[in-house]
N, CA, C and O atoms as a CHARMM CRD file, in Angstrom:
* protein
*
  200
    1    1 UNK  N      0.83500  -1.19100   0.00000 PROA 1      0.00000
    2    1 UNK  CA     0.00000   0.00000   0.00000 PROA 1      0.00000
    3    1 UNK  C      0.87300   1.24500   0.00000 PROA 1      0.00000
    4    1 UNK  O      1.95000   1.27000   0.59600 PROA 1      0.00000
    5    2 UNK  N      0.39300   2.26700  -0.67300 PROA 2      0.00000
    6    2 UNK  CA     1.16300   3.50500  -0.62100 PROA 2      0.00000
    7    2 UNK  C      0.68200   4.36500   0.54200 PROA 2      0.00000
    8    2 UNK  O     -0.35700   4.09200   1.14300 PROA 2      0.00000
    9    3 UNK  N      1.43300   5.38500   0.84400 PROA 3      0.00000
   10    3 UNK  CA     1.14400   6.20600   2.02800 PROA 3      0.00000
   11    3 UNK  C     -0.19600   6.92600   1.94700 PROA 3      0.00000
   12    3 UNK  O     -0.91100   6.98800   2.94700 PROA 3      0.00000
   13    4 UNK  N     -0.56200   7.47700   0.77800 PROA 4      0.00000
   14    4 UNK  CA    -1.82400   8.20700   0.66400 PROA 4      0.00000
   15    4 UNK  C     -3.01700   7.28600   0.87300 PROA 4      0.00000
   16    4 UNK  O     -3.99000   7.67900   1.51600 PROA 4      0.00000
   17    5 UNK  N     -2.96000   6.08200   0.34600 PROA 5      0.00000
   18    5 UNK  CA    -4.10100   5.18200   0.54700 PROA 5      0.00000
   19    5 UNK  C     -4.21800   4.79200   2.01600 PROA 5      0.00000
   20    5 UNK  O     -5.32400   4.58200   2.51400 PROA 5      0.00000
   21    6 UNK  N     -3.09100   4.69300   2.71300 PROA 6      0.00000
   22    6 UNK  CA    -3.12700   4.42700   4.15300 PROA 6      0.00000
   23    6 UNK  C     -3.81100   5.58000   4.88400 PROA 6      0.00000
   24    6 UNK  O     -4.64700   5.35700   5.76000 PROA 6      0.00000
   25    7 UNK  N     -3.45300   6.81400   4.52200 PROA 7      0.00000
   26    7 UNK  CA    -4.03600   7.99000   5.17100 PROA 7      0.00000
   27    7 UNK  C     -5.51600   8.14900   4.84200 PROA 7      0.00000
   28    7 UNK  O     -6.27000   8.70300   5.64200 PROA 7      0.00000
   29    8 UNK  N     -5.93600   7.67500   3.68700 PROA 8      0.00000
   30    8 UNK  CA    -7.32400   7.81400   3.26600 PROA 8      0.00000
   31    8 UNK  C     -8.24700   6.75300   3.84600 PROA 8      0.00000
   32    8 UNK  O     -9.45600   6.80500   3.62500 PROA 8      0.00000
   33    9 UNK  N     -7.70000   5.78900   4.58300 PROA 9      0.00000
   34    9 UNK  CA    -8.56500   4.74400   5.14400 PROA 9      0.00000
   35    9 UNK  C     -9.49800   5.35700   6.19500 PROA 9      0.00000
   36    9 UNK  O     -9.12200   6.28600   6.91000 PROA 9      0.00000
   37   10 UNK  N    -10.70000   4.82800   6.27200 PROA 10     0.00000
   38   10 UNK  CA   -11.68300   5.36900   7.21100 PROA 10     0.00000
   39   10 UNK  C    -11.20200   5.23400   8.65600 PROA 10     0.00000
   40   10 UNK  O    -11.51100   6.08100   9.49400 PROA 10     0.00000
   41   11 UNK  N    -10.44800   4.17300   8.95000 PROA 11     0.00000
   42   11 UNK  CA    -9.92500   3.98400  10.30900 PROA 11     0.00000
   43   11 UNK  C     -8.96700   5.11300  10.68500 PROA 11     0.00000
   44   11 UNK  O     -9.06900   5.68000  11.77300 PROA 11     0.00000
   45   12 UNK  N     -8.04200   5.43700   9.78900 PROA 12     0.00000
   46   12 UNK  CA    -7.05800   6.49400  10.06700 PROA 12     0.00000
   47   12 UNK  C     -7.75600   7.84500  10.19400 PROA 12     0.00000
   48   12 UNK  O     -7.42200   8.63300  11.07800 PROA 12     0.00000
   49   13 UNK  N     -8.71900   8.11800   9.31900 PROA 13     0.00000
   50   13 UNK  CA    -9.45100   9.38500   9.40400 PROA 13     0.00000
   51   13 UNK  C    -10.19800   9.49800  10.73100 PROA 13     0.00000
   52   13 UNK  O    -10.27400  10.58000  11.31300 PROA 13     0.00000
   53   14 UNK  N    -10.74400   8.39100  11.20500 PROA 14     0.00000
   54   14 UNK  CA   -11.44500   8.40100  12.48900 PROA 14     0.00000
   55   14 UNK  C    -10.47600   8.68400  13.63400 PROA 14     0.00000
   56   14 UNK  O    -10.79200   9.45700  14.53800 PROA 14     0.00000
   57   15 UNK  N     -9.30500   8.06500  13.59900 PROA 15     0.00000
   58   15 UNK  CA    -8.29300   8.29500  14.63800 PROA 15     0.00000
   59   15 UNK  C     -7.87800   9.76600  14.64500 PROA 15     0.00000
   60   15 UNK  O     -7.77300  10.38200  15.70500 PROA 15     0.00000
   61   16 UNK  N     -7.64400  10.32000  13.46500 PROA 16     0.00000
   62   16 UNK  CA    -7.25700  11.73200  13.36200 PROA 16     0.00000
   63   16 UNK  C     -8.37100  12.62300  13.90300 PROA 16     0.00000
   64   16 UNK  O     -8.11000  13.53500  14.68800 PROA 16     0.00000
   65   17 UNK  N     -9.60200  12.36700  13.49000 PROA 17     0.00000
   66   17 UNK  CA   -10.73600  13.19400  13.91000 PROA 17     0.00000
   67   17 UNK  C    -10.92500  13.16400  15.42400 PROA 17     0.00000
   68   17 UNK  O    -11.27300  14.18200  16.02400 PROA 17     0.00000
   69   18 UNK  N    -10.70300  12.02100  16.04000 PROA 18     0.00000
   70   18 UNK  CA   -10.86800  11.91700  17.50000 PROA 18     0.00000
   71   18 UNK  C     -9.83700  12.74800  18.25800 PROA 18     0.00000
   72   18 UNK  O    -10.05700  13.10200  19.41700 PROA 18     0.00000
   73   19 UNK  N     -8.73000  13.05700  17.62300 PROA 19     0.00000
   74   19 UNK  CA    -7.68400  13.84100  18.28000 PROA 19     0.00000
   75   19 UNK  C     -7.86200  15.34500  18.07700 PROA 19     0.00000
   76   19 UNK  O     -7.12800  16.14600  18.65500 PROA 19     0.00000
   77   20 UNK  N     -8.82800  15.71600  17.26200 PROA 20     0.00000
   78   20 UNK  CA    -9.09500  17.12900  17.02300 PROA 20     0.00000
   79   20 UNK  C     -9.83200  17.73100  18.21500 PROA 20     0.00000
   80   20 UNK  O    -10.50700  17.01600  18.95600 PROA 20     0.00000
   81   21 UNK  N     -9.70500  19.05000  18.40300 PROA 21     0.00000
   82   21 UNK  CA   -10.53000  19.71400  19.41700 PROA 21     0.00000
   83   21 UNK  C    -12.01500  19.54000  19.06000 PROA 21     0.00000
   84   21 UNK  O    -12.36100  19.36300  17.89200 PROA 21     0.00000
   85   22 UNK  N    -12.86800  19.59200  20.05700 PROA 22     0.00000
   86   22 UNK  CA   -14.29500  19.34600  19.86800 PROA 22     0.00000
   87   22 UNK  C    -14.89200  20.20700  18.76300 PROA 22     0.00000
   88   22 UNK  O    -15.68200  19.71300  17.95800 PROA 22     0.00000
   89   23 UNK  N    -14.53400  21.47000  18.71000 PROA 23     0.00000
   90   23 UNK  CA   -15.06900  22.37700  17.69000 PROA 23     0.00000
   91   23 UNK  C    -14.76000  21.86300  16.29100 PROA 23     0.00000
   92   23 UNK  O    -15.62400  21.88000  15.41500 PROA 23     0.00000
   93   24 UNK  N    -13.52800  21.40600  16.08100 PROA 24     0.00000
   94   24 UNK  CA   -13.14200  20.89100  14.77200 PROA 24     0.00000
   95   24 UNK  C    -13.75700  19.52100  14.49500 PROA 24     0.00000
   96   24 UNK  O    -14.03000  19.18900  13.34200 PROA 24     0.00000
   97   25 UNK  N    -13.97700  18.72700  15.54000 PROA 25     0.00000
   98   25 UNK  CA   -14.65900  17.44000  15.35100 PROA 25     0.00000
   99   25 UNK  C    -16.06400  17.66900  14.79800 PROA 25     0.00000
  100   25 UNK  O    -16.49900  16.97800  13.87600 PROA 25     0.00000
  101   26 UNK  N    -16.77100  18.64700  15.37300 PROA 26     0.00000
  102   26 UNK  CA   -18.12600  18.95400  14.89300 PROA 26     0.00000
  103   26 UNK  C    -18.09800  19.41700  13.44600 PROA 26     0.00000
  104   26 UNK  O    -18.93400  19.02200  12.63300 PROA 26     0.00000
  105   27 UNK  N    -17.11900  20.26100  13.14100 PROA 27     0.00000
  106   27 UNK  CA   -16.98700  20.76200  11.76900 PROA 27     0.00000
  107   27 UNK  C    -16.70200  19.60400  10.80800 PROA 27     0.00000
  108   27 UNK  O    -17.24700  19.56200   9.70500 PROA 27     0.00000
  109   28 UNK  N    -15.85200  18.66900  11.22600 PROA 28     0.00000
  110   28 UNK  CA   -15.52100  17.52300  10.38500 PROA 28     0.00000
  111   28 UNK  C    -16.74700  16.64000  10.14600 PROA 28     0.00000
  112   28 UNK  O    -16.92900  16.12300   9.04400 PROA 28     0.00000
  113   29 UNK  N    -17.57600  16.46600  11.15300 PROA 29     0.00000
  114   29 UNK  CA   -18.79400  15.66800  10.98700 PROA 29     0.00000
  115   29 UNK  C    -19.67200  16.28800   9.90300 PROA 29     0.00000
  116   29 UNK  O    -20.20300  15.57400   9.05300 PROA 29     0.00000
  117   30 UNK  N    -19.82700  17.61100   9.92600 PROA 30     0.00000
  118   30 UNK  CA   -20.64800  18.28700   8.91300 PROA 30     0.00000
  119   30 UNK  C    -20.04300  18.13200   7.52200 PROA 30     0.00000
  120   30 UNK  O    -20.74200  17.79400   6.56700 PROA 30     0.00000
  121   31 UNK  N    -18.74300  18.38100   7.41600 PROA 31     0.00000
  122   31 UNK  CA   -18.07500  18.29400   6.11600 PROA 31     0.00000
  123   31 UNK  C    -18.08400  16.85200   5.60800 PROA 31     0.00000
  124   31 UNK  O    -18.41700  16.60100   4.45000 PROA 31     0.00000
  125   32 UNK  N    -17.72200  15.91700   6.46800 PROA 32     0.00000
  126   32 UNK  CA   -17.69900  14.50900   6.07900 PROA 32     0.00000
  127   32 UNK  C    -19.06700  14.00500   5.65300 PROA 32     0.00000
  128   32 UNK  O    -19.18100  13.22800   4.70500 PROA 32     0.00000
  129   33 UNK  N    -20.10300  14.44500   6.34900 PROA 33     0.00000
  130   33 UNK  CA   -21.46600  14.03900   5.99000 PROA 33     0.00000
  131   33 UNK  C    -21.85000  14.55900   4.61400 PROA 33     0.00000
  132   33 UNK  O    -22.45300  13.84100   3.81700 PROA 33     0.00000
  133   34 UNK  N    -21.49700  15.82100   4.33500 PROA 34     0.00000
  134   34 UNK  CA   -21.79200  16.39700   3.01700 PROA 34     0.00000
  135   34 UNK  C    -21.08800  15.62800   1.90800 PROA 34     0.00000
  136   34 UNK  O    -21.66900  15.36500   0.85500 PROA 34     0.00000
  137   35 UNK  N    -19.84800  15.27400   2.15200 PROA 35     0.00000
  138   35 UNK  CA   -19.07200  14.52500   1.15600 PROA 35     0.00000
  139   35 UNK  C    -19.71800  13.16700   0.91200 PROA 35     0.00000
  140   35 UNK  O    -19.87000  12.74600  -0.23500 PROA 35     0.00000
  141   36 UNK  N    -20.10000  12.47800   1.99100 PROA 36     0.00000
  142   36 UNK  CA   -20.72800  11.15800   1.85700 PROA 36     0.00000
  143   36 UNK  C    -22.08400  11.23800   1.16500 PROA 36     0.00000
  144   36 UNK  O    -22.45900  10.31600   0.43900 PROA 36     0.00000
  145   37 UNK  N    -22.82700  12.32800   1.37700 PROA 37     0.00000
  146   37 UNK  CA   -24.12100  12.50200   0.70200 PROA 37     0.00000
  147   37 UNK  C    -23.94700  12.56200  -0.81600 PROA 37     0.00000
  148   37 UNK  O    -24.85400  12.20600  -1.56800 PROA 37     0.00000
  149   38 UNK  N    -22.78100  13.01300  -1.25400 PROA 38     0.00000
  150   38 UNK  CA   -22.48300  13.08100  -2.68400 PROA 38     0.00000
  151   38 UNK  C    -22.02200  11.72800  -3.22500 PROA 38     0.00000
  152   38 UNK  O    -21.72400  11.59500  -4.41200 PROA 38     0.00000
  153   39 UNK  N    -21.96500  10.72600  -2.34600 PROA 39     0.00000
  154   39 UNK  CA   -21.55500   9.38800  -2.76300 PROA 39     0.00000
  155   39 UNK  C    -20.05100   9.21800  -2.85900 PROA 39     0.00000
  156   39 UNK  O    -19.56100   8.32500  -3.55100 PROA 39     0.00000
  157   40 UNK  N    -19.31900  10.08000  -2.16200 PROA 40     0.00000
  158   40 UNK  CA   -17.85500  10.05400  -2.20500 PROA 40     0.00000
  159   40 UNK  C    -17.33900   9.73000  -0.80200 PROA 40     0.00000
  160   40 UNK  O    -17.92000  10.15800   0.19500 PROA 40     0.00000
  161   41 UNK  N    -16.25100   8.97700  -0.73500 PROA 41     0.00000
  162   41 UNK  CA   -15.60200   8.70100   0.55200 PROA 41     0.00000
  163   41 UNK  C    -14.74500   9.91100   0.94500 PROA 41     0.00000
  164   41 UNK  O    -13.98100  10.41100   0.11900 PROA 41     0.00000
  165   42 UNK  N    -14.85900  10.39400   2.19700 PROA 42     0.00000
  166   42 UNK  CA   -13.96800  11.46600   2.64100 PROA 42     0.00000
  167   42 UNK  C    -12.51500  11.00300   2.57000 PROA 42     0.00000
  168   42 UNK  O    -12.21700   9.82500   2.76900 PROA 42     0.00000
  169   43 UNK  N    -11.63200  11.92800   2.28900 PROA 43     0.00000
  170   43 UNK  CA   -10.20600  11.62300   2.15600 PROA 43     0.00000
  171   43 UNK  C     -9.39200  12.47500   3.12300 PROA 43     0.00000
  172   43 UNK  O     -9.89200  13.43800   3.70400 PROA 43     0.00000
  173   44 UNK  N     -8.13900  12.10000   3.27800 PROA 44     0.00000
  174   44 UNK  CA    -7.22900  12.82100   4.15800 PROA 44     0.00000
  175   44 UNK  C     -7.15500  14.29500   3.76300 PROA 44     0.00000
  176   44 UNK  O     -7.12900  15.16600   4.63200 PROA 44     0.00000
  177   45 UNK  N     -7.12100  14.57800   2.47300 PROA 45     0.00000
  178   45 UNK  CA    -7.07300  15.96900   2.00100 PROA 45     0.00000
  179   45 UNK  C     -8.27200  16.77300   2.50300 PROA 45     0.00000
  180   45 UNK  O     -8.15200  17.97100   2.75800 PROA 45     0.00000
  181   46 UNK  N     -9.41800  16.12300   2.64500 PROA 46     0.00000
  182   46 UNK  CA   -10.62000  16.81600   3.11400 PROA 46     0.00000
  183   46 UNK  C    -10.47700  17.25200   4.56600 PROA 46     0.00000
  184   46 UNK  O    -10.91100  18.34400   4.93300 PROA 46     0.00000
  185   47 UNK  N     -9.87700  16.41500   5.38500 PROA 47     0.00000
  186   47 UNK  CA    -9.71600  16.76500   6.80000 PROA 47     0.00000
  187   47 UNK  C     -8.66900  17.87600   6.96000 PROA 47     0.00000
  188   47 UNK  O     -8.71100  18.63100   7.93200 PROA 47     0.00000
  189   48 UNK  N     -7.74600  17.97600   6.02100 PROA 48     0.00000
  190   48 UNK  CA    -6.75100  19.04700   6.07200 PROA 48     0.00000
  191   48 UNK  C     -7.37000  20.41500   5.81700 PROA 48     0.00000
  192   48 UNK  O     -6.81100  21.43300   6.22400 PROA 48     0.00000
  193   49 UNK  N     -8.50500  20.44800   5.15600 PROA 49     0.00000
  194   49 UNK  CA    -9.16400  21.71100   4.81700 PROA 49     0.00000
  195   49 UNK  C     -9.86400  22.35600   6.00600 PROA 49     0.00000
  196   49 UNK  O    -10.36800  23.47300   5.88900 PROA 49     0.00000
  197   50 UNK  N     -9.90500  21.68000   7.14000 PROA 50     0.00000
  198   50 UNK  CA   -10.53600  22.25200   8.32500 PROA 50     0.00000
  199   50 UNK  C     -9.78400  23.49300   8.72300 PROA 50     0.00000
  200   50 UNK  O    -10.14400  24.14400   9.70400 PROA 50     0.00000
């Protein structure tokens, strides 16, 4: 596996999100939900945009 695919795994994104401050966790839930509604898996790049 390459490094980006490792970072894009849902498990890694969840671990990263849990370490964020509460305010950013809430923001990530909103952003991640919008992305999933479009039928796309959230990626590491998306969490960086917070």
